[in-house]
Structure formats: structure tokens, C-alpha cells
C-alpha positions in Angstrom: 50.1 -20.7 5.8 51.1 -17.0 5.7 49.2 -16.5 2.5 46.1 -18.2 4.1 46.3 -16.0 7.1 46.6 -12.9 4.9 43.5 -14.0 3.0 41.6 -14.5 6.1 42.7 -11.2 7.4 41.4 -9.6 4.2 38.1 -11.0 5.2 36.5 -14.1 3.9 33.5 -13.0 6.0 32.7 -10.1 8.2 30.8 -11.1 11.2 29.0 -8.8 13.7 26.4 -9.1 16.3 23.6 -6.7 15.8 20.0 -6.0 16.6 17.2 -5.2 14.1 13.9 -3.6 14.9 11.0 -6.1 14.9 7.4 -5.1 15.1 7.1 -5.9 18.8 10.4 -7.3 20.2 14.1 -7.0 19.7 16.6 -9.9 19.6 20.4 -10.3 19.0 21.6 -11.8 15.7 24.7 -12.8 13.8 25.2 -11.0 10.5 27.4 -11.9 7.6 28.5 -9.7 4.7 30.2 -11.4 1.8 33.9 -10.4 1.7 34.0 -10.2 -2.0 31.4 -7.4 -1.9 33.1 -5.6 0.9 36.6 -5.8 -0.8 35.3 -4.6 -4.1 33.7 -1.6 -2.5 36.7 -1.0 -0.3 38.8 -0.5 -3.4 37.0 2.8 -3.6 35.9 4.7 -0.4 32.2 3.7 -0.6 29.5 2.9 1.9 26.0 1.6 1.5 23.1 3.0 3.5 20.2 0.6 4.2 16.8 1.1 5.9 14.7 -1.8 7.4 11.1 -2.4 8.3 9.4 0.2 6.1 7.8 1.7 4.3 6.2 3.8 7.0 5.0 7.4 7.5 8.6 8.4 8.1 9.9 7.1 4.7 8.8 10.1 2.7 10.8 12.4 5.0 13.8 10.1 4.5 13.3 10.1 0.7 13.2 13.9 0.7 16.6 14.0 2.5 18.1 11.4 0.3 17.1 13.4 -2.8 18.4 16.6 -1.4 21.8 15.0 -0.7 21.8 13.1 -4.0 22.2 9.8 -2.1 20.7 6.4 -3.2 19.8 3.8 -0.5 18.5 0.3 -0.2 15.1 -0.2 1.4 14.5 -3.6 3.0 10.7 -3.7 3.0 8.3 -5.8 4.9 5.7 -7.2 2.5 2.8 -6.2 4.7 4.1 -2.6 4.9 4.7 -2.4 1.1 1.0 -3.2 0.7 0.0 -0.5 3.3 2.2 2.2 1.9 1.9 1.7 -1.8 2.5 5.3 -2.9 5.7 5.5 -0.8 6.9 2.1 -2.0 6.4 3.2 -5.6 8.3 6.4 -4.9 11.3 4.4 -3.6 11.6 2.7 -7.0 10.8 5.8 -9.0 13.6 7.8 -7.3 16.2 5.1 -8.1 16.6 3.4 -4.8 17.0 -0.4 -4.4 14.2 -2.6 -3.0 15.1 -5.5 -0.7 12.9 -8.3 0.5 12.8 -8.3 4.4 10.1 -10.9 4.8 6.3 -10.5 5.1 6.1 -9.6 8.8 9.5 -9.7 10.4 9.5 -13.3 11.5 12.6 -15.0 13.0 13.5 -17.4 10.2 15.3 -19.8 12.5 11.9 -20.6 14.1 10.2 -21.3 10.8 9.8 -24.5 8.9 11.4 -24.6 5.5 8.0 -24.3 3.8 7.0 -21.3 6.0 10.3 -19.6 5.3 9.8 -20.0 1.6 6.3 -18.7 1.9 7.6 -15.6 3.6 10.1 -15.0 0.8 7.9 -15.8 -2.1 4.8 -13.9 -0.8 6.9 -10.7 -0.2 8.6 -11.0 -3.6 5.2 -11.0 -5.3 3.8 -8.2 -3.1 6.7 -5.9 -3.8 6.6 -6.6 -7.5 2.8 -6.0 -7.6 3.1 -2.7 -5.7 6.2 -1.2 -7.2 6.7 -3.1 -10.5 10.2 -4.0 -9.4 11.2 -7.5 -8.3 13.8 -7.5 -5.4 17.1 -9.2 -6.1 18.4 -9.0 -2.5 17.1 -10.2 0.9 17.8 -9.3 4.5 16.9 -11.6 7.3 14.8 -10.1 10.1 17.0 -9.7 13.1 19.8 -10.9 10.9 18.8 -14.3 12.1 19.4 -17.3 9.8 20.8 -20.8 9.5 22.1 -22.9 6.6 18.6 -24.2 5.9 16.9 -20.8 5.6 19.8 -19.3 3.7 19.4 -22.1 1.2 15.7 -21.2 0.9 16.6 -17.5 0.1 19.3 -18.4 -2.4 17.0 -21.0 -4.1 14.7 -18.1 -4.9 17.6 -16.3 -6.6 18.1 -13.7 -4.0 21.5 -12.4 -2.6 21.6 -12.0 1.1 22.5 -8.6 2.5 23.9 -8.1 5.9 25.5 -5.0 7.6 28.8 -4.0 9.1 27.6 -0.9 11.0 24.6 -1.1 13.4 23.4 2.3 14.4 20.8 0.7 16.7 18.6 3.6 15.8 15.5 1.4 16.6 16.3 1.9 20.3 16.0 5.7 19.9 19.4 6.4 21.7 19.4 10.1 20.5 20.2 11.7 17.2 23.8 12.5 18.2 24.4 8.9 19.1 23.0 7.6 15.9 25.3 10.0 14.0 28.3 9.1 16.0 27.8 5.3 15.4 27.2 5.7 11.7 30.2 7.9 11.1 32.6 6.5 13.7 32.1 2.8 12.7 32.0 3.2 9.0 35.0 1.7 7.0 35.4 1.5 3.2 33.0 -1.0 1.8 30.7 -0.8 4.8 27.0 -1.3 5.0 25.1 0.9 7.5 21.9 -0.4 9.1 19.1 2.1 9.9 15.3 1.9 10.1 12.5 3.7 8.4 9.8 1.6 10.0 8.9 -0.4 13.1 8.3 2.5 15.4 9.1 6.2 16.0 11.9 7.0 13.5 12.1 10.8 14.1 15.6 10.5 15.5 16.7 8.5 12.4 15.3 11.1 10.2 17.0 13.9 12.1 20.4 12.1 12.0 20.6 11.7 8.2 21.8 15.2 7.1 24.7 15.1 9.6 25.6 11.5 8.6 25.8 12.5 5.0 27.8 15.7 5.7 30.4 14.0 7.8 30.9 10.9 5.7 31.2 12.9 2.5 33.7 15.1 4.3 35.7 12.0 4.9 35.7 11.2 1.2 32.9 8.6 1.1 30.5 8.1 -1.7 27.2 6.2 -1.3 26.4 3.0 -3.2 23.6 0.5 -3.2 23.9 -2.6 -1.0 
């Protein structure tokens, strides 16, 4: 029993309640990050930075900052946006960042039929591949909202599900200093930070990045792909 408790304490799953930024509404969600991934990263002092809902007009600014700070990130793209911002989507891949399938149009997968959920995943896979030349190998549920049926759909398509452990809630535009404080203060080794490069005005998110990098690097963190 003691060994079982210890294993559970090490984290079979990390659960958190978070909000992601949809095109028109916000909703709470439960997010799971696989413990094996977190524990492997925690062996070193690493953290993964992720951006949802792009590409958008703010993404090139984010890419400039990432390049200046020599940081790689994971971009969870909406299929519709990848088609609308082809040049930026191509740049994401060209500069060594990871592309992630985030559905076609930010639908809540728990409200979709199995066939509709599969259509969202497959359509976006093909669109991102067509635009960037790169096929995503990871998927993030819009709102972090899923169930066993839709998770099975995603895994059947050969995709690994990516959650998060740190929600900056930058989509709500709480102020640059608040975004920085949440990202830095809540990060632990092996963590995954959720931010947004699309879905609305992301000027505060852009403004927060340099400070986030400076403070986390000062704490000894290195950035990895989610």
C-alpha cells in the first residue's frame, strides 16, 4: 500500500481545471498530462511552452521573440487559421517549432458525434500537412474538453494528447504582469505552460514573453517541446 501511495504521489496523472480561449466563448475544462512525460522532463529542470488558437497576426511577433531568446515552442493550430495564415504556419515549422492539431474551428469535442470529432481531427491533419509540409503528431482538445470516446478518436489517428499544467489565462487579458506572474510562479519541473497566439487580442501575451523567459531561465529552466 505504501508503495502504491508513493507511486500515486509521483503522479500517475496531473489534473487541472483550466480555460482555453475559443473563437467566441470561454468554458472550463479538465486537463490531463501524462505522468510519464512529466516525470521524464522533471528529471531535468525543463518546461514546455505552448500556444493555442493561432496562427494569427500576433504569431510573427511571438516567433521573433522566441528566436531572439533561442526558445522552441509548440503551436496548437486551428485548421482554419493555418489556411488563413499560410506564410506564418510555414515559418513555425521552418524555425524548428512543433505543430499541434487543435481542431478545425475550436469545437467542444464532448458535444460532437464520433464521426464529427474524427472529421475535425482528420481535416486539420490534412490542412496543416498541406500548408506546412509537416504532419502533426500531437493533439490538444479545445477547452481541454474531452471524454473517453473522443480521446479514443484522437489516439486512433495516431496522435498523442497534450494537456497543460500551468494556465496563464492570458486569453482573458488580465495584464502583462499577471501573465508573467502566473507563468513563472506556477511552473514546476516538467511543466507545460498554456498561452495563446490567436483567438483575440494577444498583445499582452506578446509583451509577457521576454520577462517569462528571463525569469524562468534565471531559475535554471530550459525549454523543451511539448
